[in-house]
C-alpha positions in Angstrom: 9.1 -20.7 -17.3 6.0 -20.3 -19.3 3.7 -19.0 -16.0 6.4 -16.2 -15.6 6.8 -15.3 -19.2 2.5 -15.2 -19.2 2.8 -12.3 -16.1 2.0 -9.0 -17.2 5.1 -7.8 -14.7 4.7 -4.6 -12.6 4.5 -1.1 -14.7 4.3 -2.8 -18.2 1.2 -1.5 -19.0 2.1 2.0 -18.2 3.5 4.5 -20.6 7.0 5.5 -21.2 7.5 8.3 -18.1 8.5 12.0 -19.8 9.5 14.8 -17.4 6.7 16.1 -15.4 6.6 19.3 -12.8 4.6 17.0 -10.6 5.0 13.8 -10.1 1.4 12.6 -8.7 1.2 8.8 -9.7 2.8 6.7 -7.2 1.2 7.6 -4.0 4.7 9.4 -2.8 4.9 11.7 -0.4 5.6 15.3 -1.2 7.1 16.3 2.0 10.7 16.6 1.9 12.6 14.4 4.6 12.8 15.6 8.4 16.0 16.8 8.8 16.8 14.3 11.7 16.3 11.6 9.4 18.7 13.1 6.8 21.3 12.9 9.2 20.8 9.6 10.0 21.2 8.0 7.2 24.3 10.3 6.5 25.7 8.8 9.6 24.8 5.2 8.5 26.3 6.1 4.8 29.5 6.3 6.4 30.1 2.5 6.3 28.6 1.2 3.2 31.7 -1.8 3.5 29.8 -3.3 6.1 26.7 -5.8 6.0 23.9 -4.7 7.3 22.4 -6.3 10.5 21.0 -9.8 9.4 17.5 -8.9 11.6 17.3 -5.3 12.9 17.0 -6.2 16.1 16.8 -2.7 17.6 14.4 -1.5 15.1 12.4 -4.5 15.5 11.8 -3.9 19.3 10.9 -0.1 19.0 8.2 -1.3 16.1 7.0 -3.9 18.3 6.0 -1.6 21.4 5.0 0.7 19.0 2.1 -1.9 17.5 1.7 -3.1 21.3 3.4 -6.6 20.2 6.5 -8.3 21.6 9.3 -7.8 19.2 9.1 -11.6 17.9 5.8 -10.6 16.6 8.0 -8.3 13.9 9.3 -9.0 10.6 11.0 -6.4 8.7 11.8 -6.0 5.0 12.8 -4.0 2.0 9.4 -2.6 1.5 6.2 -4.3 2.7 6.0 -5.3 -1.1 9.1 -7.6 -0.3 7.4 -9.0 3.0 4.3 -9.6 1.0 6.2 -11.8 -1.6 7.8 -13.8 1.2 4.3 -14.5 2.8 3.0 -15.6 -0.4 6.2 -17.9 -1.1 6.2 -19.0 2.3 2.7 -19.9 2.5 1.5 -21.1 -1.3 2.7 -23.0 -3.6 1.4 -24.4 -7.4 -2.0 -25.1 -7.5 -2.6 -23.3 -3.9 -5.2 -20.5 -4.5 -4.6 -17.1 -3.4 -7.8 -14.3 -3.2 -8.1 -11.0 -3.5 -9.9 -8.0 -4.6 -9.9 -6.6 -7.9 -8.8 -3.9 -8.8 -6.4 -3.7 -6.2 -2.2 -3.6 -5.9 -1.4 -4.8 -9.2 1.7 -6.4 -7.7 -0.8 -9.4 -6.0 -1.3 -10.7 -9.0 2.5 -11.0 -10.3 3.5 -11.9 -6.7 0.8 -14.9 -6.8 1.9 -16.2 -10.4 5.4 -15.9 -10.1 5.1 -18.6 -6.3 3.1 -20.8 -9.0 0.2 -20.2 -7.2 -3.1 -19.5 -8.5 -4.2 -15.8 -8.2 -7.9 -15.2 -7.6 -9.5 -11.9 -7.9 -12.8 -10.9 -6.7 -14.5 -8.5 -8.4 -15.0 -5.0 -6.0 -18.8 -3.7 -5.8 -18.6 -0.3 -6.7 -15.4 1.1 -4.9 -15.2 -1.3 -1.8 -13.7 -5.0 -1.7 -16.6 -7.7 -2.1 -16.3 -9.6 1.7 -18.7 -11.4 1.4 -18.1 -13.0 -2.1 -14.5 -13.3 -1.3 -15.7 -15.4 1.6 -17.8 -18.0 -0.5 -14.9 -18.4 -2.6 -12.7 -19.9 -0.1 -12.4 -22.8 -0.5 -10.1 -26.0 0.1 -7.5 -24.9 -2.0 -7.1 -21.8 -0.2 -4.6 -20.7 1.3 -4.1 -17.0 1.5 -6.3 -13.8 1.4 -5.1 -10.5 0.6 -7.1 -7.5 2.1 -6.0 -3.8 0.9 -7.2 -1.8 3.6 -7.7 1.1 2.7 -8.2 -0.1 -0.9 -5.5 1.1 -4.0 -6.4 2.3 -6.1 -9.9 3.2 -4.8 -8.8 4.1 -1.5 -12.0 3.0 0.2 -11.4 1.2 3.8 -13.4 -1.4 5.4 -15.5 -1.2 8.8 -13.7 -2.8 11.7 -16.9 -4.8 12.4 -16.7 -6.3 8.9 -12.9 -7.0 9.3 -13.4 -8.9 12.4 -16.3 -10.6 11.2 -14.2 -11.9 8.3 -11.1 -12.8 10.1 -13.5 -14.6 12.4 -15.2 -17.0 9.3 -11.6 -18.3 7.6 -10.7 -21.7 8.5 -7.1 -22.4 10.3 -5.2 -23.1 7.8 -5.7 -20.1 5.5 -3.6 -16.8 5.9 -5.3 -13.4 6.0 -2.8 -10.9 5.1 -3.6 -7.0 5.8 -2.2 -4.6 3.8 -2.5 -1.5 5.9 -0.2 0.6 3.7 -2.3 3.6 3.7 -3.5 2.8 7.3 -2.1 6.7 8.7 -4.7 8.4 6.2 -7.4 6.6 7.5 -9.9 8.9 9.4 -9.7 8.2 13.3 -13.3 7.5 13.4 -13.3 4.3 11.3 -9.8 3.5 11.3 -8.3 -0.4 12.2 -5.8 -1.4 14.0 -5.1 -5.2 11.8 -2.5 -5.8 14.8 -5.5 -6.1 17.2 -6.4 -9.5 15.3 -3.3 -11.4 15.6 -4.2 -11.7 19.4 -7.2 -13.9 18.7 -6.1 -15.2 15.2 -2.9 -16.8 14.7 -3.6 -16.7 11.3 -3.6 -13.2 10.5 -0.1 -11.0 9.1 -0.3 -7.2 9.3 1.8 -5.2 6.3 3.1 -1.8 7.4 5.2 0.8 5.7 7.6 3.5 6.0 7.2 4.5 2.1 3.9 6.7 2.4 3.6 8.5 5.9 7.0 8.6 6.7 8.0 9.6 3.1 10.8 7.0 2.9 9.9 5.2 -0.5 13.4 5.3 -1.3 15.0 3.4 1.6 12.8 0.7 1.1 11.4 -0.1 4.9 8.2 -2.5 5.3 7.3 -4.8 8.2 5.0 -7.6 8.8 3.2 -8.2 12.2 2.2 -11.5 12.8 2.6 -15.0 15.2 5.8 -16.1 16.2 5.1 -19.1 13.8 4.6 -16.7 10.8 7.7 -14.8 11.5 9.5 -18.2 11.3 8.7 -19.2 8.1 9.2 -15.2 6.9 13.0 -15.7 8.4 13.4 -19.0 6.2 12.4 -17.5 2.8 14.0 -14.0 3.1 16.9 -12.9 1.5 19.7 -12.1 3.7 20.6 -8.8 3.9 18.2 -6.8 2.1 17.6 -3.8 4.6 20.2 -1.8 4.4 22.1 0.6 7.3 20.7 3.7 6.0 17.3 2.0 5.8 17.4 0.7 9.1 18.6 4.5 10.3 16.0 6.5 8.8 13.2 4.3 9.8 14.6 4.5 13.4 15.0 8.2 13.1 11.5 9.0 11.7 10.0 6.8 14.4 10.9 9.6 16.7 9.6 12.1 14.8 6.3 11.1 15.2 4.8 14.1 15.6 5.9 15.9 12.9 4.6 13.0 11.0 1.1 13.1 12.1 1.0 16.6 11.3 2.0 16.0 7.8 -0.5 13.3 7.3 -3.3 15.8 8.9 -2.6 18.3 6.6 -2.3 15.6 3.9 -5.8 14.3 4.7 -6.9 18.1 4.5 -5.6 18.7 0.8 -6.7 15.0 -0.4 -10.7 16.2 0.9 -10.4 19.5 -0.6 -9.6 17.3 -3.8 -12.5 15.2 -3.0 -15.2 17.7 -2.5 -14.4 19.9 -5.4 -14.7 16.8 -8.0 -17.9 16.0 -6.1 -19.1 19.7 -6.8 -17.9 19.4 -10.5 -20.1 15.9 -10.5 -16.8 14.0 -11.5 -17.0 10.1 -10.1 -14.7 10.2 -7.2 -14.9 7.8 -4.7 -14.2 8.5 -0.6 -10.7 8.0 -0.1 -8.8 7.0 3.1 -5.5 7.0 1.6 -3.5 9.8 -0.1 -4.8 9.5 -2.7 -8.3 9.7 -4.8 -9.7 7.6 -7.6 -11.7 8.7 -10.1 -13.5 6.5 -12.5 -13.5 7.7 -16.0 -13.9 4.4 -17.3 -13.2 5.1 -20.9 -12.4 8.4 -20.8 -9.8 7.5 -18.6 -6.8 8.3 -21.2 -8.7 11.3 -22.1 -8.3 12.9 -18.7 -4.9 11.3 -18.1 -3.5 13.5 -21.2 -5.0 16.5 -19.6 -2.9 16.2 -16.9 0.2 15.9 -18.6 -0.6 18.6 -20.5 -0.2 20.9 -17.3 2.7 18.7 -16.9 0.9 16.6 -14.1 1.7 12.6 -13.7 -1.2 10.5 -12.6 -1.7 6.7 -12.9 -3.8 6.0 -15.3 -5.7 2.4 -15.5 -7.1 2.0 -19.0 -11.3 2.2 -19.2 -11.3 1.8 -15.5 -9.8 5.0 -14.1 -7.6 7.5 -12.6 -5.1 7.1 -9.2 -4.0 11.0 -8.2 -1.8 11.2 -5.4 -2.2 14.3 -3.1 0.9 16.4 -3.5 2.6 19.8 -2.2 -0.2 22.8 -2.5 1.1 23.4 -5.5 0.6 20.2 -7.2 -2.7 20.0 -5.5 -3.7 23.6 -7.1 -2.6 22.1 -10.1 -4.5 19.0 -10.3 -8.0 21.3 -9.0 -7.5 23.2 -12.5 -7.6 20.3 -14.4 -10.9 19.2 -12.7 -12.4 22.2 -13.0 -11.1 22.7 -16.7 -12.2 18.7 -17.3 -15.8 19.3 -16.1 -16.5 22.3 -17.8 -15.6 20.3 -21.2 -18.0 17.5 -20.3 -20.7 19.4 -19.2 -20.7 21.2 -22.6 
């Protein structure tokens, strides 16, 4: 199909991966899995000959309780990106428009284009999504608006008031998808729980994941919180048995480790803020991140900085001519990043 061949494909712009000491390019959690989670995975691995539950109802019930909603408001998929793909297939088709900020998560235009819909990227204002411009772009063909909050890769978070106002401005037949993959890392004073919107807006779906704060990227577990009518659409378009037994067991066990997960998140946030403050002192173009990564808008120098990181055995995510995203890693990895930042700033100063 011509529209498929025209897509970039996820990761096709990345250079081939080479072995590096610190992998800080994929926003993975640097902490090793907690022992109870590993034990749960091991126990579930004893029956790989059996299909997992078609719908993991027990996990949906727990997620509903955590989110303050009924289980019928929860849908679980193989990562939040899989649920996003289901939402777009379920609510947008050929000729329909899907609006999103840009730059943002690079899977958005791929999934939209693969569904035959029309991607409508709206440029950021600096590091932030331009909600006013996005609202102006909504028209009769708009079926979905996606807000990545915090935004990947710039790391910025939208204020609660802005989100409420924007949600209220959308027509009832336009689905608002709030991608909250990094919500756990948002400072408490500015954090917004998108699931609160579904109580007053039937056209809102909130995406969450176990890949980031919970450190289960390899297990592939994500979920949506939305009105039952939206969940019903997801159930109709989803492929069966995509969330494996080990993934369900890992997610359930991780929910039991809330205090330890929160402690890890706080340490990641602390390390993130240390790196951001260092970059600011060095005069480097860094955004105020509310996620588990930092964004440096190096523009045409992005490739050169990425090469310096590689020379120090650090893998980062380069967006050519735009910027570099660096995941907050272990203490050793972050110290290595700090060294490259200082070296690079010294070279720039000279």
